[in-house]
C-alpha positions, -999 to +999 in steps of 0.1 A: -645+617+107-650+656+101-615+663+113-603+638+087-621+655+060-608+688+071-572+677+070-574+656+037-602+671+017-620+638+015-654+626+031-662+589+039-695+578+052-693+554+080-714+531+059-715+534+023-739+515+001-732+503-036-760+486-058-794+491-073-818+515-058-841+490-048-820+458-037-835+426-026-805+411-011-775+425+004-743+416+019-726+437+048-688+434+056-657+456+065-619+453+055-603+433+034-632+415+016-644+447+004-625+448-029-638+413-039-673+421-031-675+456-049-663+441-081-689+414-079-716+438-069-708+460-100-707+432-124-741+414-112-759+449-109-749+456-146-765+421-154-797+432-138-796+416-105-816+435-076-787+435-051-762+455-032-735+457-006-729+477+025-693+487+032-685+493+071-660+516+078-663+521+114-668+495+138-665+506+173-683+530+183-707+514+165-736+538+149-769+516+145-789+547+132-763+554+103-762+517+096-799+516+091-802+549+070-776+536+046-795+503+038-824+505+017-861+496+028-864+472-001-839+449+013-854+415+021-823+395+030-790+404+045-758+384+048-734+397+073-697+387+069-670+383+096-635+376+093-634+361+127-649+333+150-661+337+184-658+305+204-691+298+225-708+325+208-741+322+187-729+347+160-699+370+152-693+407+163-707+425+130-735+399+126-746+405+162-746+442+159-765+446+125-790+419+137-794+439+170-796+473+152-826+459+130-844+442+158-842+472+181-856+493+151-886+469+146-894+466+181-895+506+183-915+509+154-890+527+132-886+498+108-921+481+094-904+451+084-875+428+095-856+414+069-839+377+072-805+383+086-778+355+081-743+354+095-712+339+076-674+337+081-647+343+053-608+343+051-601+326+084-565+311+082-558+335+054-580+316+029-589+335+000-620+356-006-626+360-044-657+370-065-667+338-070-675+332-034-693+364-031-716+355-061-720+321-041-733+340-011-756+358-032-766+324-045-775+312-011-795+344+000-817+339-032-829+306-016-862+307+005-844+296+037-807+308+035-784+288+054-775+303+088-746+305+099-724+300+070-689+299+059-671+302+027-637+294+012-633+261+033-647+226+025-667+217+058-679+183+054-686+180+089-709+203+101-722+214+065-718+251+070-697+259+039-712+272+006-702+262-028-691+284-055-682+283-093-646+290-092-649+298-130-668+330-125-649+362-131-661+398-128-661+422-156-636+443-138-610+416-140-613+413-177-594+442-188-567+433-162-532+418-173-522+392-146-487+378-140-474+351-116-438+344-108-426+313-090-390+317-073-369+308-043-363+328-014-330+345-019-327+343-055-341+379-058-377+373-073-398+390-049-374+419-049-373+421-090-410+419-091-417+446-065-394+468-087-411+458-118-447+469-104-432+500-094-418+507-131-452+497-144-470+521-121-448+549-125-437+550-161-468+537-180-506+548-178-513+515-159-526+512-125-506+484-109-509+459-078-488+434-063-492+403-039-463+385-025-465+347-010-435+338+012-419+332+044-396+360+049-380+338+077-372+309+052-343+314+027-347+288+002-382+285+005-410+290-024-420+323-031-450+333-056-453+367-070-487+380-081-487+411-104-518+428-120-519+461-141-545+476-163-561+510-174-584+512-144-580+512-108-575+477-093-599+463-064-588+425-067-581+420-032-572+384-038-546+361-056-546+352-092-566+322-100-570+293-124-569+303-162-564+340-151-526+348-158-516+364-190-478+357-180-465+326-161-428+323-151-410+294-135-378+308-119-368+274-108-369+243-129-371+222-100-408+236-094-419+219-126-424+186-109-441+201-079-467+228-088-491+225-119-484+261-125-498+259-161-531+257-145-529+294-137-521+305-172-548+319-193-554+305-228-532+324-252-508+335-227-470+332-219-448+306-202-413+314-194-390+288-180-354+293-165-338+260-176-303+249-186-319+224-214-312+234-248-341+249-269-341+218-292-344+194-263-367+214-237-401+205-251-392+168-246-379+175-210-414+188-198-439+163-185-466+151-205-495+166-185-477+201-190-471+198-225-508+188-228-520+220-210-498+240-230-510+227-263-546+231-252-543+270-239-519+276-273-493+292-250-462+313-260-432+293-248-398+312-236-369+298-218-335+313-207-307+297-189-308+324-162-282+306-140-255+303-169-258+341-175-255+348-136-226+325-134-208+343-163-215+377-153-205+372-116-239+374-101-236+338-083-270+324-080-290+359-082-311+355-112-336+384-103-325+412-129-322+385-156-355+373-152-369+407-147-355+418-182-370+388-196-405+399-186-402+432-200-389+421-232-416+395-237-443+416-224-435+447-246-449+472-221-423+498-227-397+503-256-368+478-246-341+502-243-365+523-219-373+492-198-336+482-195-326+520-186-355+515-160-344+480-147-308+496-143-320+525-124-342+503-100-310+480-093-290+510-085-317+525-062-317+487-044-283+478-044-261+511-051-252+513-014-234+481-019-206+495-044-197+498-079-188+465-086-221+446-077-241+474-098-215+466-128-222+428-123-260+435-125-257+459-156-237+430-174-263+403-166-292+426-179-274+434-211-267+397-217-299+385-212-319+395-244-292+372-265-299+342-241-337+344-243-353+321-268-388+314-280-396+276-284-422+267-310-449+249-292-453+213-306-485+198-316-479+164-303-473+153-264-441+134-265-440+126-225-463+101-208-448+102-174-472+119-149-461+142-121-440+124-095-456+120-062-453+147-040-445+121-009-433+085-011-462+060-010-448+044+022-457+074+043-488+075+065-522+079+053-521+116+070-492+126+053-507+113+020-538+130+023-531+161+040-491+173+042-487+162+006-515+189-006-497+214+014-466+208+001-479+209-035-497+244-025-531+229-027-539+230+012-569+251+006-588+221-010-582+199+024-617+191+036-622+196+074-628+161+080-593+151+073-581+175+102-573+160+134-602+169+160-577+177+187-556+202+165-525+180+165-506+164+135-498+130+134-460+125+133-446+110+099-424+084+113-442+053+128-438+050+165-405+034+179-407+001+192-417+001+229-427+039+230-450+050+254-474+068+232-474+078+197-456+110+186-476+138+179-465+178+173-484+208+178-494+229+147-480+208+123-443+217+137 
């Protein structure tokens, strides 16, 4: 650490405490969950809560003395969070080290009181870890006998270890941030365009910027979801955009309207941008009734563009990334329109310039033609369609596919309870067993 400080001019403590001077409850963690935890702690402390958090920056070699020195003596309860599971152990690594450090100090007489220490797991299988979950952990710590061990982020209805949380909770730090979410297809350029957008926002405006991208880089044609945040202050939101949070929602592929309930992500008064070939006069009636109802309730601004027509007319084929990117900057008003278009063209040149002037000219033509094809559609006050979302899978498929696989396809896999997962880790095959088969078919890991 001393050499690092000399080289960089920065000094970081091995264990950093954040919170009130005399906290009663504390959570300790390291790694990717720190941002969400810090946002929550700062919010709750501002509301008068007596709590704090401990950032663990070095795990091995573990310094028990420095850990103890960083934690105020007033702490009565500690929740230690691990993003791992140790099969066969009675606790996870960081939890065991913190527990051992306090027990040894109490045994040696260096501490006159031993706080109640619990251990929890979070974020396994890429589960989200949000401020709402952090608040749920503090809520559990406030109980006379907090659960130990516990999990957060899953629905464990078998061993009953999972904590509940209020998903509507938002820390104050997120309220000054503009969140945007974009649904696209692999190879349609959505991810590349949004990476360029976040660079433009971070470099050409006074905003801090952040981008998260959900996609399978090996699967061309699979769904991609881009999460962009920007705002005047540094952004520590180490989690994806959640329901009622996005100021801007864009659907780059109209086939998603019947699969994903993307309007759930939009906040009241936000913007919904749709790529569709339906004319502005008929587009409202083409939406599902549930989506119409949500848009009316949230008073969204509704924009449409036929990006594929523009792409075809300008020789871009099926690549609509620069077209949709231009729409985003035109609607958001982050930059002067002419300035935004110039920066988009510059980003295109950096990304595709090596592929020749002909491709650049096509991109430039598509960008220039975009604004003429962008339409704002007045929001109707009436729901004109009654048909619900089409089922993700047919009713004839096996129960496992209906209860589990369909939720995964719809992007709701995080809501599947543990009890629905097969105990042996296999997934039943969708088709029924063949006649005279020796044993039912199964596949490992859902493949």
